[in-house]
C-alpha positions, 0 to 999 in steps of 0.5 A, spaced: 158 842 222 160 835 224 153 833 220 155 837 214 162 834 214 159 827 214 154 829 209 160 832 204 165 826 205 159 821 204 157 825 197 164 825 195 166 818 196 159 816 192 161 821 187 169 821 186 170 814 188 166 811 181 169 817 177 176 815 180 175 808 178 173 809 171 179 814 170 184 809 173 181 804 168 181 809 162 188 811 164 191 804 165 187 801 158 188 807 154 195 807 156 197 800 154 193 801 148 197 807 146 204 803 149 202 797 144 201 802 139 207 805 139 211 799 140 207 796 133 209 802 130 216 801 131 215 794 129 212 796 122 217 801 121 223 796 122 219 791 117 219 797 112 226 798 113 228 791 112 225 791 106 227 797 103 235 795 105 233 788 102 231 792 096 237 796 095 242 790 096 238 785 092 237 789 085 245 790 084 246 783 087 241 780 083 245 784 077 252 782 079 249 774 080 246 774 073 254 773 071 253 766 074 247 764 069 251 766 063 252 759 059 259 757 060 261 764 062 268 762 064 269 758 057 267 765 053 272 769 049 275 774 053 272 779 049 265 776 051 266 776 058 268 783 058 262 785 055 258 782 060 262 785 066 261 792 062 254 791 061 253 790 069 257 796 071 253 800 066 246 797 068 247 798 076 250 805 078 251 801 085 256 797 082 263 800 083 268 794 081 268 787 078 273 782 078 273 775 076 277 769 079 279 763 077 278 756 081 285 757 085 282 764 087 287 768 082 285 774 078 284 772 071 287 777 066 283 782 063 277 780 067 276 786 071 272 792 070 271 799 074 268 805 074 274 810 072 270 816 075 269 812 082 274 807 083 281 809 084 287 805 083 289 804 091 281 802 091 281 797 086 287 794 090 284 794 096 277 791 093 281 785 090 284 784 097 277 784 100 275 779 095 280 774 096 279 774 103 272 772 102 274 766 097 277 762 102 272 756 104 266 760 100 260 755 099 255 761 097 255 768 096 258 772 102 259 780 103 265 783 107 264 788 112 263 795 109 269 800 109 270 807 106 272 808 099 273 815 095 269 820 098 268 816 104 262 813 101 261 806 104 262 800 100 261 793 101 264 787 097 260 782 094 263 775 092 260 768 090 262 762 086 260 760 079 258 753 076 258 746 080 263 744 081 266 751 082 269 754 075 271 761 078 268 766 083 266 773 081 267 779 086 264 786 086 264 792 090 257 795 091 256 802 093 252 804 099 251 811 098 244 811 096 242 807 103 246 812 107 242 817 104 235 813 105 237 812 112 239 819 114 232 821 111 228 816 115 225 820 121 222 816 127 218 821 130 221 828 132 227 825 135 228 818 133 232 815 127 234 808 124 241 805 123 244 799 120 250 795 124 254 789 122 255 783 126 260 786 131 256 792 133 259 797 128 256 802 124 255 801 117 250 807 115 245 811 119 241 817 121 241 821 128 248 824 127 251 817 127 255 818 120 262 815 122 263 808 118 265 803 123 263 807 129 262 802 135 254 802 137 254 795 141 254 799 147 247 802 145 242 799 149 238 795 143 244 793 140 247 791 146 241 786 147 241 784 140 248 782 141 246 778 148 241 775 144 244 773 138 246 766 140 243 763 133 248 761 127 248 767 122 242 767 117 237 766 122 232 771 123 232 775 129 227 780 131 225 784 138 221 790 139 220 794 146 223 799 151 231 799 152 235 803 157 233 806 163 232 814 166 233 819 161 237 814 156 230 809 155 228 808 148 223 805 145 226 800 139 226 795 134 231 791 130 231 785 126 237 782 122 238 781 115 239 773 114 244 774 108 248 779 111 248 778 118 247 786 119 242 789 124 237 794 122 235 798 128 230 804 130 230 808 136 226 813 139 226 816 146 221 813 151 218 821 152 217 822 145 215 815 143 209 815 149 208 823 148 201 821 146 200 816 152 202 823 156 198 827 153 192 822 154 193 821 161 194 829 162 187 830 159 184 825 163 187 827 169 184 834 167 177 831 166 178 827 173 180 834 176 174 837 173 169 832 175 172 832 182 171 839 183 164 839 180 162 833 185 165 837 190 161 843 189 155 839 188 156 835 195 158 842 198 151 845 196 147 839 197 150 838 204 149 845 205 142 845 203 141 839 208 145 842 214 143 849 214 136 848 216 138 843 221 142 849 224 136 853 224 133 847 228 138 847 233 139 854 234 131 854 235 132 848 240 137 851 244 133 858 244 127 853 247 132 850 252 134 857 254 126 858 256 125 863 250 118 859 248 114 861 242 120 862 237 119 860 230 124 857 225 123 860 218 124 854 213 121 855 206 123 849 203 117 845 201 118 838 203 120 834 209 124 839 213 119 844 211 114 840 214 118 839 220 119 847 221 111 848 221 111 842 227 117 845 230 113 852 230 107 849 233 110 845 238 114 852 240 107 856 241 104 850 245 110 851 249 109 858 250 102 857 252 103 852 257 109 856 260 104 862 260 100 858 264 105 855 269 108 862 270 102 864 272 101 858 277 108 859 279 106 866 281 100 864 285 104 859 289 110 863 290 105 869 292 102 864 297 109 861 299 111 868 301 104 870 304 105 864 308 112 866 310 110 873 312 104 870 316 109 866 320 114 871 321 108 876 323 106 871 328 113 871 331 113 879 331 106 879 334 109 876 341 113 882 342 111 889 340 118 892 340 120 887 334 114 888 330 116 888 323 123 887 324 123 880 320 120 884 314 125 890 314 131 885 315 128 881 309 128 887 304 134 890 306 138 884 305 135 884 298 138 891 297 145 889 300 145 883 295 143 888 290 149 892 291 154 886 291 151 884 284 147 877 286 142 874 281 135 874 282 134 867 285 139 869 290 136 876 292 129 872 292 132 867 297 135 873 301 128 875 301 125 869 305 131 868 309 131 875 312 123 874 313 124 867 316 131 868 319 128 868 327 123 863 325 126 859 331 123 864 336 117 860 335 120 855 340 122 859 345 118 860 351 114 867 352 117 869 358 125 869 355 122 872 349 119 878 351 123 879 358 124 886 358 130 886 362 137 883 361 137 875 359 141 871 365 146 866 362 141 860 362 136 864 359 141 866 353 143 859 352 136 858 351 135 864 347 141 862 343 138 855 341 133 859 336 137 858 329 138 851 330 130 850 331 129 855 325 133 850 321 129 844 323 122 847 322 124 849 315 128 843 313 122 839 311 120 844 306 125 843 300 124 849 296 126 853 302 133 849 302 137 855 301 134 859 306 136 854 311 143 857 311 140 864 313 136 861 318 141 857 322 148 861 321 145 869 321 148 869 328 155 866 326 161 871 327 167 873 322 172 872 327 169 865 328 166 866 336 158 866 333 153 860 335 151 855 333 157 852 329 162 857 330 164 858 323 169 863 321 170 868 315 169 866 308 166 859 311 160 863 313 155 863 307 154 869 304 147 870 304 147 869 312 153 874 312 148 879 309 142 877 313 147 878 320 148 885 317 141 887 316 139 884 322 144 888 326 143 895 323 135 893 324 136 892 331 141 898 332 136 903 328 129 900 332 127 901 339 128 895 344 126 894 351 134 895 353 135 901 348 132 906 344 133 907 336 139 910 334 141 915 329 143 912 322 150 915 323 151 912 330 148 905 327 153 906 322 159 907 327 157 901 331 157 897 325 163 900 322 166 897 329 163 890 328 166 890 321 171 885 321 169 882 328 162 880 328 160 882 321 163 881 314 167 888 312 165 887 304 157 886 306 158 892 311 161 897 305 155 894 301 150 896 307 153 903 307 152 904 299 145 902 300 144 907 306 147 913 302 143 911 296 137 913 300 139 920 301 143 920 308 150 923 308 154 919 313 161 921 315 167 918 312 163 916 306 167 917 300 162 917 295 158 924 294 150 922 296 144 925 293 140 928 299 132 926 299 128 931 296 
């Protein structure tokens, strides 16, 4: 699993990192390009609006200032002057009123023309007042602030001197109704708009619902920026484009200033709409990146699985070999290096099986030889005393049966077999006069006899494969209450195999004929073992022996389980 994760991670890094880098570069470059395009579009839009406004103001302004080019205009008869004024009114509908002032700034009698339908007497008086306010210190054409006249339409007053030296002044009211309609219809995307403001930041005309003439728009981000940057004198062109504001109020805007009037033309569009193409592009690229990453993930997972699945098969096969199941084969159908490795593995497994079969045969022969040698040793002991002939073999067999009742492993049962057979091997070192004595042993003779467990331990100690059997030989005369010999071990401190051999030894001693006693019936023998349980013998081992005896078909008094009688 770790290899799968490592290969998967490596494949993902190799495939995804370049994809992410390309995607990041694409997003970065494309975003920069689209943002620049959006700003250039706003810049171009403002330039077009400026051109339209200049044309809109320039045409009526040019018509009115054409009066200054009339030769000796102020020397002409009054009727001729009135004819020129009426001609301008009839040619340009944007011109609402015309007034001629003398060099001293007073209106000349009879030289005032206006549209009766568009200009009321009060509006005409206001026109004269605005015109006279412009004449003071005039050196060139001037425009007044825009005001609302009849019908609420925006009007601006134009005044300029005539002649050199100045012979008089001409003033005209120009309607901005057409300009208002033009800007109201101007659309900047789906939600943007354009507007025209004077040098103080007050609205002249504009779209986007900004229909109130004179409304203060100096707080709007682009206009506020313009007013801060407007340190140059009037008439100097000012231009800027970029992002203004923060958060939800952020806009992409551009502005420029009309040098003749000082008015600002501003185009605004919310950032989220101006850069919508940028967001659309980013979403598309992110979706493409996500799809690429998903494909890379799937391909990496498939490749990793294809590579690690055979390794898992090899691992399982190797574990089977480690458990001793030689001959196991792995099935790898791939025709590549892994397939060749599988063939090699299978060949190795078969060879190991052949070697294992050979070794098993050799081991069984060797074990059989060991067992025969052990039995021979045991028989050499038993042959010294006719009464104990076969005792060691019986103790070994009974110990194995008791061990099976206690659910010991096969290895422990084999050790019990050897331990039972060899438990009295130390008696080889005991003189025959004591070993074969028919009467009760003296205390001195008993002390010598009690040396046989230690002698047996010393005899088999150098034999390495009998290392686990030494406990049976040395401790089969230890007692559960700790009064046994040679080490006076107690309870669970006595090795389990030695406790089992001790119980089997005692049972066989009770059920076989000895010089000092006759063979006891099974009932009597079990009574004696029950009496020794908890004092000399392990109670659990005694219960296991009782189960062994019962399974042989003997009914014992006090046994709780039903026993099948032998046929």
